[in-house]
C-alpha positions in Angstrom: -17.3 14.2 31.3 -19.6 11.2 31.2 -18.3 8.1 29.4 -21.3 8.1 27.1 -19.9 11.1 25.2 -16.6 9.4 24.5 -17.6 7.6 21.3 -19.0 10.9 19.9 -15.9 12.7 20.9 -13.7 10.1 19.2 -15.8 10.3 16.0 -15.5 14.1 15.9 -11.7 13.9 16.5 -11.3 11.4 13.7 -13.1 13.7 11.3 -10.4 16.3 11.8 -7.7 14.1 10.3 -6.0 15.2 7.1 -5.7 12.5 4.5 -2.8 12.5 2.0 -3.3 13.2 -1.6 -3.0 9.8 -3.0 -4.1 10.7 -6.5 -1.1 13.0 -6.9 1.3 10.2 -6.1 0.2 7.8 -8.9 2.5 7.5 -11.8 1.2 8.4 -15.3 -0.5 5.5 -17.0 -1.8 3.8 -13.8 -5.4 4.9 -14.5 -5.4 3.3 -17.9 -3.3 0.2 -17.1 -4.9 -3.2 -17.5 -5.9 -5.3 -14.5 -3.4 -8.1 -13.7 -4.2 -11.6 -14.7 -5.8 -13.6 -11.8 -4.3 -17.0 -11.1 -6.0 -19.9 -9.4 -5.0 -20.2 -5.7 -3.9 -23.8 -6.1 -1.3 -22.7 -8.7 0.1 -20.2 -6.3 0.2 -22.5 -3.3 1.7 -25.5 -5.1 4.4 -23.5 -6.8 8.0 -23.3 -5.7 8.9 -21.0 -2.8 10.1 -17.6 -4.0 13.8 -16.9 -3.6 15.4 -13.6 -3.2 18.3 -12.9 -5.6 21.0 -10.3 -5.4 19.4 -8.5 -8.4 16.1 -8.5 -6.6 17.6 -7.2 -3.4 19.4 -4.4 -5.3 16.2 -3.4 -7.0 14.3 -3.3 -3.8 17.0 -1.3 -2.0 17.1 1.2 -4.9 13.4 1.7 -4.7 13.5 2.1 -0.9 16.3 4.7 -1.2 14.2 6.7 -3.8 11.2 6.6 -1.5 13.3 7.8 1.5 14.6 10.6 -0.7 11.0 12.0 -1.3 
């Protein structure tokens, strides 16, 4: 097969992919939630470095476990 047909073949193959239903995974209230407040970049860069706490770690591990259970 000539190489000039390769881009067309790749385009056709990518059109066959199934995309996940992302709308079904959104929690109720997400569509009506307010946008988060935007902060100036300087405020974010000049602030203290974030620190992980044991409570934060436990929360993240709990969320990760619930995602793995899906």
